[in-house]
Structures are given as structure tokens and as C-alpha cells.
ROTORLO-283911 format. One record per residue (C-alpha): residue in one letter; y, z, x. Coordinates in steps of 0.1 Angstrom, whole numbers, plus 5000, padded with zeros to 4 digits. Last residue first. Layout:
<nodes>
NODE   votor   north     up   east
NODE       A       Y      Z      X
...
</nodes>
This chain:
<nodes>
NODE   votor   north     up   east
NODE       P    9581   9006   2276
NODE       S    9584   9005   2238
NODE       P    9617   9017   2225
NODE       P    9616   9052   2208
NODE       L    9610   9051   2170
NODE       P    9640   9059   2149
NODE       P    9640   9093   2131
NODE       L    9628   9092   2095
NODE       T    9653   9099   2067
NODE       S    9661   9062   2064
NODE       D    9625   9054   2058
NODE       L    9625   9075   2026
NODE       L    9655   9057   2013
NODE       I    9638   9023   2018
NODE       N    9606   9036   2003
NODE       Y    9624   9049   1972
NODE       L    9643   9017   1968
NODE       K    9610   8997   1966
NODE       E    9591   9023   1944
NODE       N    9619   9026   1918
NODE       A    9606   9056   1897
NODE       I    9618   9080   1925
NODE       Y    9653   9066   1923
NODE       A    9674   9096   1913
NODE       N    9655   9123   1932
NODE       L    9654   9102   1963
NODE       L    9692   9095   1959
NODE       L    9699   9132   1959
NODE       L    9678   9138   1990
NODE       I    9697   9109   2007
NODE       T    9731   9124   1998
NODE       Y    9722   9159   2010
NODE       D    9745   9159   2040
NODE       N    9746   9188   2065
NODE       A    9727   9165   2090
NODE       T    9713   9135   2072
NODE       S    9734   9109   2090
NODE       I    9729   9072   2083
NODE       S    9742   9050   2111
NODE       S    9707   9045   2126
NODE       P    9693   9034   2092
NODE       S    9717   9004   2091
NODE       S    9741   9004   2062
NODE       S    9739   8983   2031
NODE       T    9712   9004   2015
NODE       V    9732   9036   2020
NODE       E    9765   9023   2008
NODE       E    9749   9006   1978
NODE       L    9730   9038   1969
NODE       K    9762   9058   1972
NODE       Q    9779   9036   1946
NODE       E    9749   9039   1923
NODE       I    9751   9077   1926
NODE       W    9789   9077   1919
NODE       E    9784   9056   1888
NODE       I    9757   9080   1876
NODE       Q    9779   9110   1883
NODE       K    9808   9095   1862
NODE       S    9784   9086   1833
NODE       I    9770   9122   1831
NODE       I    9792   9133   1802
NODE       H    9793   9100   1785
NODE       P    9756   9098   1779
NODE       T    9739   9065   1787
NODE       L    9727   9050   1754
NODE       Q    9698   9065   1735
NODE       P    9665   9052   1721
NODE       L    9655   9039   1756
NODE       T    9644   9003   1756
NODE       L    9610   8995   1769
NODE       N    9598   8967   1792
NODE       E    9574   8991   1810
NODE       N    9592   8990   1843
NODE       E    9625   8990   1826
NODE       A    9616   9022   1807
NODE       K    9606   9039   1839
NODE       K    9639   9028   1855
NODE       K    9659   9044   1826
NODE       Y    9636   9075   1827
NODE       Y    9644   9082   1863
NODE       L    9681   9073   1860
NODE       W    9684   9098   1831
NODE       L    9666   9125   1851
NODE       C    9688   9119   1881
NODE       A    9719   9123   1859
NODE       M    9706   9155   1846
NODE       S    9698   9168   1881
NODE       C    9732   9160   1895
NODE       D    9744   9196   1898
NODE       Y    9710   9208   1909
NODE       V    9707   9183   1939
NODE       C    9744   9190   1946
NODE       S    9737   9227   1951
NODE       S    9725   9219   1986
NODE       S    9761   9217   1998
NODE       S    9776   9189   2019
NODE       T    9770   9165   1991
NODE       N    9798   9180   1970
NODE       P    9791   9168   1935
NODE       V    9811   9143   1915
NODE       P    9825   9160   1884
NODE       L    9808   9162   1850
NODE       P    9825   9140   1824
NODE       E    9851   9157   1801
NODE       K    9845   9172   1767
NODE       D    9816   9193   1778
NODE       Q    9787   9198   1753
NODE       Y    9759   9196   1777
NODE       L    9734   9224   1767
NODE       L    9725   9214   1731
NODE       N    9727   9176   1735
NODE       Y    9708   9179   1768
NODE       L    9681   9200   1753
NODE       N    9676   9173   1726
NODE       M    9676   9147   1753
NODE       I    9648   9165   1771
NODE       P    9628   9167   1738
NODE       V    9633   9129   1732
NODE       F    9624   9119   1768
NODE       E    9592   9139   1773
NODE       E    9568   9140   1743
NODE       Q    9583   9112   1722
NODE       V    9592   9088   1750
NODE       W    9561   9098   1770
NODE       A    9538   9089   1741
NODE       T    9554   9056   1731
NODE       P    9552   9043   1767
NODE       S    9516   9053   1771
NODE       M    9508   9083   1793
NODE       S    9494   9078   1828
NODE       K    9526   9091   1845
NODE       A    9524   9123   1824
NODE       H    9490   9132   1839
NODE       Y    9504   9125   1874
NODE       N    9531   9151   1869
NODE       N    9553   9147   1900
NODE       T    9584   9131   1884
NODE       F    9580   9151   1853
NODE       F    9578   9185   1870
NODE       Y    9606   9181   1896
NODE       L    9629   9166   1870
NODE       L    9621   9194   1846
NODE       S    9628   9220   1873
NODE       W    9661   9202   1881
NODE       M    9671   9201   1844
NODE       L    9666   9239   1842
NODE       Y    9685   9246   1874
NODE       S    9714   9226   1861
NODE       R    9713   9243   1827
NODE       G    9714   9278   1844
NODE       H    9750   9272   1857
NODE       T    9767   9264   1824
NODE       V    9744   9285   1802
NODE       E    9764   9295   1772
NODE       R    9740   9306   1745
NODE       Q    9744   9297   1708
NODE       V    9710   9280   1706
NODE       L    9690   9286   1738
NODE       K    9659   9300   1721
NODE       V    9656   9271   1698
NODE       R    9659   9246   1726
NODE       L    9632   9265   1746
NODE       K    9608   9264   1717
NODE       E    9614   9226   1715
NODE       L    9608   9222   1753
NODE       V    9576   9244   1752
NODE       S    9562   9224   1723
NODE       A    9569   9191   1740
NODE       V    9552   9203   1771
NODE       G    9521   9217   1753
NODE       V    9508   9247   1771
NODE       L    9474   9260   1782
NODE       Q    9463   9225   1791
NODE       L    9451   9237   1825
NODE       Y    9473   9209   1840
NODE       A    9502   9220   1818
NODE       Y    9497   9256   1828
NODE       V    9496   9249   1866
NODE       F    9523   9222   1867
NODE       Y    9548   9240   1845
NODE       C    9542   9272   1865
NODE       N    9550   9252   1897
NODE       A    9584   9243   1882
NODE       L    9589   9280   1875
NODE       L    9581   9290   1910
NODE       M    9606   9264   1923
NODE       W    9631   9279   1899
NODE       A    9627   9313   1914
NODE       S    9630   9300   1949
NODE       S    9662   9281   1941
NODE       H    9677   9310   1923
NODE       K    9672   9332   1953
NODE       E    9690   9307   1975
NODE       E    9719   9301   1951
NODE       A    9728   9338   1947
NODE       E    9765   9329   1940
NODE       P    9759   9322   1903
NODE       Y    9748   9358   1896
NODE       R    9751   9364   1858
NODE       E    9747   9327   1848
NODE       A    9718   9322   1871
NODE       L    9703   9354   1858
NODE       E    9706   9342   1822
NODE       M    9689   9309   1832
NODE       A    9660   9328   1848
NODE       V    9656   9350   1818
NODE       V    9655   9319   1795
NODE       V    9628   9303   1817
NODE       L    9606   9334   1816
NODE       R    9609   9336   1779
NODE       V    9599   9300   1775
NODE       L    9568   9307   1797
NODE       A    9559   9338   1777
NODE       D    9563   9318   1744
NODE       E    9541   9290   1757
NODE       V    9514   9315   1769
NODE       L    9514   9331   1734
NODE       S    9513   9298   1717
NODE       N    9482   9287   1736
NODE       P    9476   9250   1741
NODE       Q    9438   9242   1743
NODE       I    9410   9254   1765
NODE       Q    9375   9250   1751
NODE       E    9358   9231   1779
NODE       R    9373   9254   1806
NODE       K    9365   9286   1787
NODE       L    9392   9310   1778
NODE       N    9387   9348   1774
NODE       L    9425   9353   1770
NODE       I    9422   9381   1796
NODE       S    9402   9358   1820
NODE       A    9423   9327   1816
NODE       I    9454   9348   1823
NODE       V    9438   9363   1854
NODE       D    9428   9329   1867
NODE       K    9463   9316   1863
NODE       S    9479   9345   1881
NODE       N    9485   9328   1915
NODE       P    9522   9337   1916
NODE       Q    9535   9364   1892
NODE       S    9560   9356   1864
NODE       I    9532   9343   1842
NODE       L    9514   9377   1845
NODE       Y    9544   9398   1835
NODE       F    9553   9375   1805
NODE       L    9516   9376   1794
NODE       L    9517   9414   1795
NODE       D    9550   9417   1778
NODE       E    9538   9393   1750
NODE       Q    9508   9415   1741
NODE       P    9506   9404   1705
NODE       K    9512   9434   1682
NODE       L    9483   9456   1669
NODE       F    9481   9479   1699
NODE       I    9519   9486   1699
NODE       E    9516   9497   1662
NODE       R    9494   9526   1670
NODE       Y    9459   9524   1658
NODE       P    9449   9535   1623
NODE       L    9412   9527   1626
NODE       L    9400   9494   1613
NODE       G    9370   9488   1636
NODE       K    9370   9481   1673
NODE       L    9401   9470   1691
NODE       T    9408   9443   1717
NODE       C    9445   9445   1724
NODE       C    9466   9419   1706
NODE       H    9464   9381   1710
NODE       R    9458   9378   1672
NODE       Q    9430   9353   1673
NODE       P    9415   9356   1707
NODE       D    9418   9394   1708
NODE       L    9430   9403   1743
NODE       I    9411   9413   1774
NODE       W    9432   9437   1794
NODE       N    9407   9465   1801
NODE       S    9380   9440   1809
NODE       M    9400   9426   1837
NODE       T    9380   9442   1865
NODE       L    9398   9445   1899
NODE       N    9374   9438   1929
NODE       S    9394   9408   1942
NODE       V    9429   9423   1941
NODE       G    9453   9394   1941
NODE       I    9473   9403   1910
NODE       V    9476   9439   1901
NODE       P    9470   9445   1864
NODE       L    9496   9461   1842
NODE       L    9492   9493   1822
NODE       Y    9517   9500   1794
NODE       P    9494   9487   1766
NODE       Q    9466   9510   1778
NODE       V    9487   9542   1778
NODE       I    9473   9557   1745
NODE       G    9436   9550   1752
NODE       S    9419   9530   1724
NODE       V    9391   9553   1713
NODE       V    9409   9586   1719
NODE       D    9441   9574   1702
NODE       A    9421   9561   1672
NODE       T    9404   9594   1668
NODE       I    9437   9612   1668
NODE       R    9450   9587   1643
NODE       M    9421   9596   1620
NODE       E    9437   9628   1607
NODE       S    9469   9610   1600
NODE       R    9451   9583   1581
NODE       L    9433   9609   1560
NODE       K    9465   9627   1550
NODE       E    9483   9594   1544
NODE       V    9458   9584   1517
NODE       V    9460   9618   1499
NODE       G    9498   9619   1500
NODE       E    9501   9584   1487
NODE       L    9477   9589   1458
NODE       M    9501   9597   1430
NODE       W    9525   9571   1442
NODE       H    9498   9544   1435
NODE       P    9487   9530   1468
NODE       S    9507   9505   1489
NODE       H    9500   9468   1494
NODE       S    9532   9454   1508
NODE       K    9531   9480   1535
NODE       D    9500   9466   1550
NODE       P    9462   9465   1546
NODE       Y    9460   9487   1515
NODE       H    9425   9481   1501
NODE       R    9409   9471   1533
NODE       Q    9426   9500   1552
NODE       L    9414   9524   1525
NODE       E    9379   9511   1527
NODE       D    9378   9515   1565
NODE       L    9393   9550   1561
NODE       A    9365   9561   1539
NODE       F    9339   9544   1562
NODE       Y    9353   9562   1592
NODE       A    9356   9595   1573
NODE       P    9318   9594   1566
NODE       L    9313   9598   1528
NODE       L    9301   9628   1508
NODE       A    9305   9653   1536
NODE       A    9324   9678   1515
NODE       N    9341   9691   1547
NODE       R    9355   9656   1553
NODE       D    9373   9656   1519
NODE       L    9377   9620   1510
NODE       I    9355   9621   1479
NODE       Y    9370   9655   1469
NODE       E    9406   9642   1474
NODE       L    9397   9612   1452
NODE       L    9384   9636   1424
NODE       E    9416   9657   1428
NODE       K    9437   9626   1422
NODE       G    9417   9618   1390
NODE       Q    9424   9653   1378
NODE       Q    9461   9649   1385
NODE       L    9461   9618   1364
NODE       A    9445   9636   1335
NODE       L    9472   9664   1338
NODE       M    9500   9638   1341
NODE       Q    9490   9621   1308
NODE       H    9513   9643   1286
NODE       R    9543   9634   1309
NODE       P    9540   9597   1304
NODE       V    9532   9577   1335
NODE       S    9557   9555   1353
NODE       P    9542   9533   1381
NODE       P    9517   9517   1357
NODE       L    9480   9522   1364
NODE       H    9461   9491   1376
NODE       D    9460   9503   1412
NODE       F    9447   9537   1401
NODE       K    9416   9521   1386
NODE       T    9411   9500   1417
NODE       L    9412   9531   1439
NODE       L    9385   9547   1417
NODE       A    9363   9516   1420
NODE       K    9366   9515   1458
NODE       L    9358   9552   1460
NODE       L    9328   9548   1438
NODE       E    9315   9520   1460
NODE       R    9320   9542   1491
NODE       C    9302   9570   1473
NODE       G    9273   9547   1466
NODE       K    9270   9539   1503
NODE       Y    9272   9576   1512
NODE       D    9244   9586   1489
NODE       V    9251   9600   1454
NODE       G    9238   9635   1444
NODE       G    9270   9652   1453
NODE       I    9287   9628   1429
NODE       L    9273   9645   1398
NODE       K    9298   9673   1392
NODE       R    9329   9654   1402
NODE       I    9316   9625   1380
NODE       L    9312   9649   1351
NODE       H    9347   9662   1354
NODE       V    9361   9626   1357
NODE       F    9343   9616   1326
NODE       E    9354   9646   1306
NODE       R    9391   9642   1317
NODE       W    9391   9604   1310
NODE       T    9372   9609   1277
NODE       M    9399   9632   1263
NODE       E    9428   9612   1278
NODE       N    9420   9580   1261
NODE       G    9449   9558   1272
NODE       L    9440   9567   1308
NODE       N    9409   9546   1305
NODE       L    9378   9552   1326
NODE       H    9349   9530   1313
NODE       S    9341   9515   1347
NODE       L    9341   9550   1362
NODE       L    9315   9562   1338
NODE       V    9292   9532   1345
NODE       E    9295   9538   1383
NODE       C    9289   9575   1380
NODE       V    9257   9569   1359
NODE       L    9244   9544   1384
NODE       R    9251   9567   1413
NODE       A    9235   9598   1397
NODE       P    9201   9581   1393
NODE       L    9184   9585   1359
NODE       T    9153   9604   1349
NODE       G    9154   9629   1377
NODE       S    9156   9660   1355
NODE       T    9191   9667   1367
NODE       I    9202   9631   1360
NODE       L    9189   9632   1324
NODE       S    9205   9666   1320
NODE       S    9239   9652   1329
NODE       L    9235   9625   1303
NODE       V    9226   9650   1277
NODE       G    9257   9671   1286
NODE       L    9278   9639   1283
NODE       V    9266   9635   1247
NODE       Y    9274   9671   1239
NODE       V    9308   9671   1255
NODE       V    9318   9639   1237
NODE       R    9305   9653   1205
NODE       Q    9324   9685   1210
NODE       H    9356   9665   1216
NODE       N    9353   9646   1183
NODE       T    9371   9613   1185
NODE       Q    9341   9593   1196
NODE       E    9344   9557   1205
NODE       V    9343   9565   1242
NODE       T    9309   9581   1238
NODE       F    9294   9551   1220
NODE       T    9307   9530   1249
NODE       V    9291   9554   1273
NODE       Y    9256   9549   1257
NODE       E    9261   9512   1253
NODE       N    9270   9509   1290
NODE       L    9241   9532   1299
NODE       Y    9217   9509   1281
NODE       A    9230   9478   1299
NODE       H    9227   9496   1333
NODE       W    9192   9508   1325
NODE       V    9180   9473   1317
NODE       E    9168   9463   1352
NODE       Q    9152   9498   1357
NODE       P    9124   9488   1334
NODE       S    9121   9508   1301
NODE       K    9095   9535   1292
NODE       T    9112   9562   1312
NODE       F    9147   9553   1300
NODE       I    9138   9552   1263
NODE       T    9117   9584   1264
NODE       H    9143   9604   1282
NODE       M    9169   9591   1258
NODE       A    9149   9604   1228
NODE       E    9141   9637   1244
NODE       L    9178   9643   1252
NODE       L    9188   9633   1217
NODE       T    9166   9661   1203
NODE       G    9132   9665   1188
NODE       Q    9122   9662   1151
NODE       H    9144   9643   1128
NODE       N    9161   9651   1095
NODE       R    9178   9683   1106
NODE       S    9204   9665   1126
NODE       P    9224   9686   1151
NODE       I    9258   9697   1137
NODE       L    9288   9690   1158
NODE       V    9321   9707   1150
NODE       K    9356   9694   1143
NODE       K    9380   9722   1133
NODE       V    9391   9715   1097
NODE       C    9425   9700   1086
NODE       G    9424   9667   1104
NODE       P    9399   9652   1080
NODE       F    9394   9674   1049
NODE       L    9364   9660   1030
NODE       A    9346   9645   1061
NODE       E    9354   9676   1081
NODE       M    9339   9698   1053
NODE       P    9308   9677   1054
NODE       D    9303   9684   1091
NODE       E    9294   9652   1108
NODE       I    9259   9641   1118
NODE       M    9243   9636   1152
NODE       Y    9207   9626   1161
NODE       T    9207   9594   1142
NODE       A    9240   9583   1158
NODE       M    9224   9582   1192
NODE       I    9195   9561   1179
NODE       S    9220   9538   1162
NODE       K    9237   9532   1194
NODE       I    9206   9523   1213
NODE       N    9190   9503   1185
NODE       Y    9198   9467   1196
NODE       R    9190   9474   1232
NODE       Q    9156   9490   1222
NODE       H    9146   9461   1200
NODE       F    9157   9434   1226
NODE       L    9138   9452   1253
NODE       A    9107   9455   1232
NODE       G    9108   9418   1222
NODE       R    9113   9407   1258
NODE       Q    9083   9429   1269
NODE       D    9061   9415   1241
NODE       E    9071   9379   1251
NODE       V    9063   9386   1287
NODE       A    9029   9401   1278
NODE       Q    9021   9371   1256
NODE       G    9029   9348   1285
NODE       G    9006   9367   1308
NODE       A    8978   9366   1282
NODE       S    8983   9329   1277
NODE       M    8983   9323   1314
NODE       Q    8952   9344   1319
NODE       Q    8933   9326   1291
NODE       Q    8943   9292   1306
NODE       Q    8931   9302   1340
NODE       M    8897   9314   1325
NODE       G    8893   9281   1306
NODE       A    8900   9260   1338
NODE       M    8873   9280   1356
</nodes>
């Protein structure tokens, strides 16, 4: 048994060696075999350039070049066909005799017609040897590819399209006039591949390849191909409109309808644009982040579930979303601009800013927004804007949010200073650039709680820092110093008076003090008790 195995192994090894030797011999002789079957005219050798070049078949050998190549390729494994064809085409490129080139390519065409070689492999090798510097072989190669490409399957045609586009990408923008005919021939080959009536390649695959090759305006095709590429794109735009639905980006969901499906508004998780299939030439509005949709949804009450649905968010995977942050910042900026434009509509502004403050709560709790990120984006948006009235509402909404945000209350001292206090003070330095201190508010008007919101924020963080033995990284701002002194004075008056003597009718002093001293639990309880009516005497 061992002897038989050893004989089989030795026989197999000998067969492998014989095959390797045969392949090496054939590869080494491929060019010489071609040269054997062709000789030059003696007159041409004697008078180069003066006699018309002709091809004389060799009289020294029986058979033809076609028979020799047919024998080589039929007796060789397919793994070496590509190498043989490379040598064959390289020999062709080296020829300066046009009739030789035509004769050799005619042999190659006959090998394909007889089924000896596949058309795809021959076309790929010819394309790889295309060189505009050799106009003769360029024209003949392109002509033969055009003739043979009908026998290539659609996958092979896609590869040939890719190779042809790459060839044109490497051409210089300016082409000599004498090369324009060869360039035009290459363009016609591309038109033939993309021709939908020729049915060489499905238009969707052809467009997909063009989109991958030229994804944006910075990657444009060679000027010779611009018209061909744009023609196919314009034809496929109709298909893209049918697939996507032209009006989809303009439709808005109705919040609160229980049986409304949100599948039409689901966005791409990476680009936040409409969910699209394939690389069709969709309209630009489909490819942009749907900021208007998110802005509309955030401005509607009870829309958090809809937002989570269209963003395809899962509770365990939720993280700050830049599109939601941008929409929230945009909503704040619009509210501030409205406050500047209509300062007398105080009641409407109060309702709007209460909604905004609730938005902070909802999206911060769901971890869809990062508070520090939102404040920084807001600061950038408000640069070079005058928002004298809107700044008070903004600071009040931030006071409302931070003093009631239980998650923020559990943060470490270093964390809340960097994520809350510093961003707020950056906003303050941008919005409060008055030369004189802010005036004392009129406590008979409810607007006093907005006018003193920045001073209340400062007192809140000052007391919070004291409770945690921390020093704030900034001294008391000069602009709100007058209001802070007035608030401290009012606190002394209220705490030194008996609860029965404190009047809350048409006076918002207590409410203002509650905002300012919410971090001081003892004072806050005293102030809260003063707002309660006295208990009736016991019987």
C-alpha cells in the first residue's frame, strides 16, 4: 500500500512538472511563433518609408497563424490565457505596419468567432493596451471591441465600461487635433455601451457605475464624455422621480393621529436624508438632510415618539443627534427673533418659551441632544444678532431647565461647571454687552421674571457652588450687579416681615425670589410658605 501511494505521488509530481515545463515553453515562444508566420517585404526592408507596407505570409511553414493560435489556446489551461493574450496584444502594439495589425486582429476575431476564446477576456486585454499615443492600434482596438462586445455578458460589459472610463480619466484635457478622430471613436464606443436599445448593459447598472465613478461635481468626466454621461442621467431622472415620489419632501405628518404610519418619513440614519434605494439621480432635495421636517416636528407638542420613529432610534442605542440639535437651535433662534419683532406680545411669547423649555427637558432626557453642544451651536448662530428682548426669554428658559433638571443636579461639580455654567456665560458675554447695568425690574408686571432671569441664573449657580465648596471661574458680572443687589435687598425685606404682611396680589416679587434662591433650600421653603394663605384659627 505504501509503495502504491509513493508511485502515485511520484506520477502526480511528474505530471505537474511536465505541465509547468510546457507552460513555460509556450509562454516563452508566443511572440516568436507569431513572428514566424509573418515576414516583411524585401523591398520594404531595402527602402523603408518609400514602399507601401505589405504583409507576406510565410512560405516556410505549413498552416497559418490562426491554426497555430487555435492549437496553443485549446491545449493550454484557461489560467494562462490572459498571459498569452497579453503577449499577443503586446506584439500587435509593437507593429508599425497597419496591414500586420489588421491581420493579427483578424486572427483574434476568428478565434472568438470559432469559440476558442471568450469575447470578454479579449476585450479586457485590448482595453488595457489602449494608448492614444498610438493612434493606429487605438482605432483598430476600439473597432474590434465594438465588433466583439455583443458577445459579452452584462457583468463583463460593466467591467469594460469601468475600464473605458478610467482610460478617459487619464487623458489630458487638451488633445492634439490629429488625435480627435481616435478620441471620437472611443466616445462612440461608450455611447454604444450605454445605448439602452443595444441592451448590452441594464441602464441601472450603467448609471450606478457612472455615479460611483463621478460621485460629485469635483469628479467630472472628460469633456469629451460629458454629453454622453448627462444624457443617461437625464433619462434616468424620470425613473428616480417615479421611485421616490416628487412631493415626498414637502409632506408633513400630522401629530396625534394614532393610525398614521411613519414609514414614508423614515430618514437615512447616516445622512439624515430621505431613505433612497440605489444610486439613481434623485433630485437634490432628497439628498439633503431633512432639516425642515425635524424643525416642524420639534415645534409641535408631543412629537418625541414621531421623531424617534423617523430617525429609527432604539432606546438602548440613543445618543445625541446633530440634526435634532440643529433643529432645536433653529427653533430657539426663531423664537428670539419673534420676541424682537413683537415685544408687546408678552403672553404669546411666554407660552412659546414654556414649550421650548419643555423641549429641553424631553430631548435632554431622551439623550437626543447634548446641552453643551446645543448652547455652543446657539452661540454661533447668535453672533452679530441684536436680541435685546429675546435674550431675557432665552435665559429664563435655561433657568427653568437647569433648576428642574434632576439629571443635571446629580452631575459632579467639574461636569456641571464645564457643561452648564461655562456655556451659559459664553452666551452671556455675547448677548449682554450693555455699557450700563440693567435696570431694576417692575415687580407689578410679569415680565420682571424674564428681565431678571440672568441675575437669577447667576445666584443659582453661585449658591450651588457654595454648597459644593467650589469657586466659580468668573466674578459677578457688572451688568447684572444692580439687579443682584436689588434681589438681595428684597430678600431681606421679605424675610424680616411677617408672612401676613406680604402681599402677592399684582406683585411678582416672591416669584422672582423663588427663581433666584431655588438652590438655597432653607430660604426657598421660607419664601414658599409666604405664598400660602394663613391657616384659620383653631376653634
